[in-house]
C-alpha positions in Angstrom: 20.0 0.5 -22.4 22.5 -1.1 -20.3 20.5 -3.1 -18.0 17.3 -5.3 -17.0 15.5 -4.1 -14.0 16.6 -1.6 -11.8 18.0 -3.8 -9.7 20.0 -4.8 -12.5 20.7 -0.8 -13.1 21.8 -0.5 -9.2 24.0 -3.5 -8.9 25.7 -1.7 -12.3 25.8 1.1 -10.2 24.1 2.8 -13.2 22.0 5.7 -11.5 18.6 5.4 -13.9 16.6 8.5 -14.5 13.7 7.0 -12.0 16.4 6.6 -9.0 17.2 10.3 -9.6 13.8 11.4 -9.5 12.8 9.1 -6.7 16.4 10.6 -4.8 14.9 14.2 -5.3 11.9 13.2 -3.9 13.0 11.8 -0.9 15.8 14.2 -0.5 17.9 11.2 -0.4 21.7 11.0 -2.1 21.3 8.3 -5.1 24.7 6.6 -4.5 22.4 5.5 -1.1 19.2 5.2 -2.9 21.1 2.5 -5.4 22.9 0.7 -2.6 19.4 0.0 -0.8 18.0 -1.0 -4.5 21.1 -3.0 -5.4 20.7 -5.0 -1.6 16.8 -5.5 -2.3 15.8 -3.0 0.7 14.3 -0.5 -1.4 12.0 -0.5 -5.0 11.5 1.5 -7.7 8.3 -0.5 -9.4 8.2 0.7 -12.6 7.2 -1.4 -15.8 9.0 -1.1 -19.1 5.4 -0.5 -20.4 4.1 2.1 -18.0 5.1 4.9 -20.1 3.4 7.8 -18.0 4.4 6.5 -14.9 6.1 9.4 -12.4 8.1 6.6 -10.2 8.4 6.5 -6.6 10.3 4.3 -4.2 9.7 2.0 -1.9 11.1 0.7 1.8 11.6 1.3 5.3 14.4 3.9 4.9 12.2 6.0 2.6 8.9 7.6 2.8 5.9 5.2 3.7 4.1 4.7 0.8 0.4 4.2 0.2 -2.0 2.0 -2.4 -5.0 1.9 -3.0 -7.7 -1.0 -4.0 -10.5 -0.6 -6.7 -11.8 -2.4 -9.6 -14.8 -3.4 -11.0 -17.2 -6.8 -9.4 -20.4 -8.7 -10.7 -22.3 -6.5 -8.5 -20.4 -2.7 -9.2 -19.6 -2.8 -12.7 -19.2 0.8 -13.7 -15.6 1.9 -15.1 -16.7 5.6 -15.1 -16.6 5.4 -11.1 -13.9 3.2 -11.1 -11.7 5.8 -13.4 -13.3 9.1 -10.4 -11.6 6.9 -7.6 -8.6 6.5 -9.5 -8.4 10.3 -10.2 -9.5 10.8 -6.6 -7.1 8.9 -5.3 -4.2 10.0 -7.7 -5.0 13.8 -6.1 -5.3 12.5 -2.5 -2.1 11.9 -3.2 -1.8 7.8 -3.1 1.1 6.5 -5.1 -0.1 3.2 -5.8 -3.4 1.7 -7.8 -4.4 -1.6 -7.3 -7.0 -2.7 -9.9 -8.7 -5.8 -8.3 -11.3 -6.3 -11.2 -12.7 -9.6 -11.0 -15.8 -9.2 -13.7 -16.0 -7.7 -17.6 -13.4 -6.7 -19.6 -10.3 -6.7 -17.1 -7.8 -6.0 -20.1 -9.5 -2.8 -21.1 -9.6 -1.1 -17.8 -5.9 -2.0 -16.9 -4.5 -0.7 -19.9 -6.2 2.6 -19.9 -4.6 2.7 -16.0 -1.7 2.0 -17.4 -1.7 4.2 -20.2 -3.2 7.1 -18.3 -2.4 6.9 -15.1 0.5 8.7 -13.2 0.7 6.3 -9.9 2.4 2.7 -9.8 -0.3 0.2 -11.3 -0.6 -3.6 -9.3 -2.7 -6.5 -10.3 -3.5 -10.0 -9.1 -3.2 -12.0 -12.2 -5.6 -15.2 -10.4 -8.5 -12.8 -10.3 -8.2 -12.3 -13.8 -7.6 -15.4 -15.0 -10.5 -16.4 -13.6 -12.2 -13.8 -15.6 -10.3 -14.1 -18.3 -10.6 -18.1 -19.6 -14.4 -18.1 -18.5 -15.0 -22.1 -17.2 -14.4 -23.7 -13.9 -11.4 -23.5 -11.6 -10.7 -27.0 -11.8 -10.2 -26.5 -15.7 -7.6 -24.3 -16.0 -4.2 -25.3 -16.6 -0.6 -24.4 -15.3 0.1 -22.8 -18.3 -2.7 -20.8 -18.4 -1.8 -19.1 -15.0 1.4 -18.4 -16.1 0.1 -16.4 -18.9 -2.1 -14.7 -17.7 1.5 -12.8 -15.6 2.9 -12.3 -18.4 -0.5 -10.5 -20.3 0.2 -7.9 -17.2 3.3 -7.5 -17.9 3.1 -7.0 -21.3 -0.1 -4.4 -20.5 2.3 -2.3 -18.6 1.3 -3.6 -14.4 4.4 -1.8 -12.2 4.0 -4.6 -9.6 2.0 -8.0 -8.9 0.8 -10.0 -6.2 1.8 -13.8 -7.0 0.3 -16.2 -4.3 3.4 -18.5 -4.3 4.0 -18.9 -0.9 1.1 -21.1 -0.2 2.4 -24.4 -1.9 1.0 -27.6 -1.0 3.7 -27.8 2.1 2.0 -25.0 3.1 -1.4 -25.9 2.0 -0.9 -29.3 4.3 -0.1 -27.2 7.6 -2.6 -25.1 7.3 -5.2 -27.7 7.4 -3.3 -29.7 9.9 -3.8 -26.2 12.1 -7.0 -25.1 12.1 -8.0 -21.6 12.5 -10.4 -19.6 13.1 -11.8 -17.6 10.1 -9.4 -20.0 7.7 -8.3 -18.6 4.0 -9.9 -15.0 4.0 -7.3 -14.1 1.0 -9.1 -14.0 -2.0 -6.2 -15.1 -4.1 -5.1 -17.6 -1.5 -8.6 -19.3 -1.4 -8.6 -19.5 -5.3 -5.1 -21.0 -6.0 -5.9 -23.3 -2.4 -8.9 -24.9 -4.4 -7.3 -25.3 -7.5 -4.4 -27.4 -5.5 -7.0 -29.5 -3.7 -9.4 -30.1 -6.6 -6.7 -31.3 -9.5 -3.6 -32.4 -6.6 -1.2 -30.2 -8.7 1.5 -28.1 -7.1 0.8 -24.5 -7.1 2.5 -23.5 -10.4 3.4 -20.2 -9.2 5.6 -22.1 -6.7 6.2 -24.8 -9.1 7.1 -22.8 -12.4 8.3 -19.5 -10.1 11.3 -19.2 -12.1 9.6 -18.8 -15.7 7.4 -16.1 -13.8 11.0 -14.5 -12.7 12.3 -14.5 -16.3 8.9 -12.6 -17.2 9.5 -10.1 -14.4 12.8 -9.4 -15.4 11.6 -9.0 -19.0 9.4 -6.0 -18.3 11.2 -4.8 -14.8 7.7 -6.1 -13.1 8.5 -5.7 -9.4 6.7 -9.1 -7.2 4.7 -8.6 -4.7 5.0 -12.0 -3.0 1.0 -12.2 -1.9 0.2 -13.7 1.5 -2.4 -15.9 0.8 -2.4 -16.8 4.7 -2.9 -13.6 6.3 -4.7 -13.8 9.6 -8.6 -12.7 8.8 -8.9 -12.0 12.2 -6.9 -11.2 15.6 -7.0 -14.6 16.8 -5.3 -16.7 13.6 -2.9 -13.6 14.2 1.1 -15.4 13.7 0.0 -18.7 13.9 2.1 -21.5 12.0 0.0 -20.9 8.4 1.1 -17.5 7.8 4.6 -18.2 9.7 5.3 -21.2 7.7 4.0 -19.2 4.6 6.4 -16.6 5.6 9.4 -18.5 5.1 8.5 -19.8 1.7 7.9 -16.2 0.7 11.7 -15.5 2.0 12.9 -18.1 0.2 11.4 -16.9 -3.3 13.2 -13.8 -2.7 16.3 -14.8 -2.7 15.4 -17.1 -5.6 14.3 -13.4 -7.3 17.5 -11.2 -6.2 19.7 -13.8 -8.3 17.6 -12.7 -11.4 17.9 -9.1 -10.4 14.0 -8.7 -9.9 13.1 -6.2 -7.7 10.2 -7.8 -4.8 7.9 -6.3 -1.4 6.4 -9.0 0.7 3.1 -9.1 1.7 2.1 -9.0 5.3 -1.4 -9.2 7.5 -4.3 -8.7 7.7 -5.8 -8.5 11.2 -3.4 -9.1 14.6 -4.0 -7.3 18.2 -2.0 -4.4 18.6 0.8 -5.3 20.5 1.8 -7.9 17.9 2.3 -5.3 14.9 5.8 -4.3 15.7 7.5 -7.9 16.4 5.7 -9.1 13.1 7.7 -6.5 11.6 11.0 -7.3 12.8 9.9 -11.1 12.4 9.5 -10.4 8.8 12.0 -8.5 8.6 14.6 -11.2 9.3 13.1 -13.8 7.4 12.7 -12.1 4.7 16.2 -10.4 4.5 15.1 -6.8 4.7 12.7 -7.0 1.7 10.2 -4.2 1.5 7.1 -5.0 3.2 3.7 -4.5 2.3 0.6 -5.1 4.8 -3.1 -4.4 4.4 -3.7 -2.2 7.8 -3.0 -4.5 10.1 -6.7 -4.1 11.5 -6.0 -4.3 15.0 -9.7 -5.1 15.9 -12.2 -7.6 14.4 -15.6 -5.5 15.8 -15.2 -1.8 14.0 -17.1 -2.7 10.3 -18.2 1.1 9.6 -14.5 2.1 11.1 -12.3 -0.4 9.9 -10.4 2.8 8.0 -9.7 3.4 11.8 -8.4 0.3 12.9 -6.4 0.1 10.2 -4.4 3.4 10.5 -3.8 3.0 14.0 -2.0 -0.9 12.9 -0.9 0.8 9.9 1.1 3.5 11.7 3.1 0.8 14.2 3.5 -1.1 11.1 5.4 1.3 9.4 7.0 3.2 12.5 8.0 -0.5 12.8 9.8 -0.9 9.4 6.6 -1.6 7.1 7.2 0.8 4.0 3.6 0.7 1.8 0.1 0.4 3.3 -2.3 -0.5 1.7 -5.3 1.7 2.5 -8.5 -0.1 4.0 -11.6 2.4 3.7 -15.1 2.3 5.9 -16.7 -0.2 3.5 -14.1 -3.0 4.7 -16.0 -6.3 5.2 -19.0 -5.0 4.0 -19.2 -3.3 0.6 -17.1 -2.5 -2.6 -16.3 0.9 -1.0 -17.4 4.2 -3.3 -15.8 7.6 -4.3 -16.2 8.8 -0.6 -15.4 5.6 0.9 -12.2 5.6 -1.0 -11.3 9.2 0.1 -11.9 8.7 3.7 -9.6 5.5 3.0 -7.0 7.0 1.5 -7.0 10.0 4.2 -6.5 7.7 7.2 -3.6 5.5 5.4 -1.9 8.7 4.8 -2.1 10.4 8.5 -0.8 6.7 9.3 2.0 6.8 7.0 2.9 10.9 7.8 2.9 9.8 12.1 5.3 7.1 11.0 7.4 8.8 8.7 7.9 11.4 12.0 8.5 8.7 14.4 10.8 6.8 12.5 13.1 10.0 11.7 12.4 10.3 8.3 14.2 13.5 6.7 12.1 16.3 6.4 9.0 14.5 7.6 8.9 17.0 10.6 9.1 19.9 8.6 5.8 20.1 7.9 3.9 19.6 11.0 6.3 22.8 12.3 5.5 24.8 9.6 1.9 24.0 10.6 2.8 24.7 14.5 3.9 28.2 12.9 0.7 29.0 11.0 -1.2 28.5 14.3 0.9 30.3 16.3 0.3 33.3 13.7 -3.5 32.3 13.9 -2.8 32.6 10.1 -5.7 30.6 8.9 -4.8 30.8 5.0 -1.6 29.3 5.8 -3.3 26.5 7.8 -5.6 25.6 5.3 -2.7 25.7 2.5 -0.6 23.1 4.9 -3.6 20.9 6.2 -3.4 17.2 4.5 -7.2 17.7 3.4 -7.3 21.6 2.8 -10.9 21.6 1.2 -12.4 19.5 4.6 -10.2 22.1 6.9 -11.6 24.9 4.8 -14.5 24.2 5.1 -15.6 23.0 8.7 -14.6 26.3 9.4 -16.7 28.1 7.6 -19.6 25.8 9.2 -19.6 27.6 12.1 -18.0 31.1 11.3 -16.8 33.1 14.4 -16.8 36.6 15.9 -14.3 37.3 15.9 -12.1 36.2 13.0 -8.9 35.5 14.0 -11.0 32.9 16.5 -12.5 29.8 15.9 -15.8 29.3 17.1 -14.7 26.8 19.8 -12.5 29.3 21.9 -13.8 32.9 20.5 -12.2 35.2 23.0 -11.1 32.6 25.2 -8.5 31.4 22.5 -5.3 30.4 24.4 -3.3 31.2 21.3 -4.2 34.8 20.8 -4.3 35.6 24.6 -0.8 34.9 24.6 0.3 36.2 21.5 -1.0 39.4 23.2 0.3 39.4 26.5 3.5 38.5 25.4 3.7 41.4 23.5 2.7 43.8 26.5 -0.7 43.9 25.8 -3.8 43.8 28.4 -6.0 40.7 27.9 -9.7 41.1 28.9 -12.1 38.6 27.5 -15.6 38.8 28.8 -15.6 42.5 27.2 -13.5 42.3 24.3 
């Protein structure tokens, strides 16, 4: 092999098999894709040890991609249920799975994912360290934190969330600028607590060069974690969020110097009118690296419906440059999502992603919609079902209220505008009540 990472290959103008596959999926000239990867504006997370991966590209110029979070917890330990969620997510079109397991034999599940799942696999090593070492947080050493990163890389993980932006300087900024909801990132809260208890610098920041060497060896993409992402509308775009983003921009340049692929994680909760501006701020500060957002959730008052609040924010974010949407389920803020919650979250995110792709002019995005509109004009129900984002649900809804006339639906019946326009334009007489 004449290259170490996808970025290294791109800079040497070597077209990898992953680049060729992604270029085909994106209807993009491979030379253009190679240029974007070389510049850090697009990435292909693809660990050398993840043999069964179906590679996908992430970048604002590409189709917007979807990530699904899952994993066991102390209260919900069933690995079979989590694998059912994985299979469902892949079938529904999610491009990435993040294993956020925080209980039990986490490595067994992680290895199974990397062995069997074709989606990109992401993890948050800081969670796993707490489980793996099974000792008080304060007693985990800097070396042990880094060793977990190496373990995940060896296991085949394609991208890792590393909370390296919340160093002691950022933590000081956070303490001086009080928030309504403090730090809501699990990983961020863990490393903040560790720094407070030990008095030491964040090891992910202090030993960032060692992390880069690990990532370079296995071609792991760094997902630079947003420990200070806002957890409510009031905390959006505050000093802590921006301070951390500045640090992540500096670390992005250091990663690129080592040919390590990078994406930046972002908010969080945010008023709708701030979303577009935040995308531009990130693009500027982090030099165009792909942006990975959780939502953003545009209101704080809809528990049970947060997949909708996130889809609204996600569509606006992706339209303005976000490349990767982390799904949010109806269970957000309430409990671990079940299989149906996962489906609802994925579908909401896919709708947001596709709407954004149309808005930003992704090649071929509108073709799907135009094909659906043609089928509707023809009242070709089978074609409509085949084109639907969720064919099963569309077919089921129609079947639950079967119309008297097969060429209509139970909403309009003989009043169907499409049917009547087709007939009148074909020179037929239209009579509604007596048909």
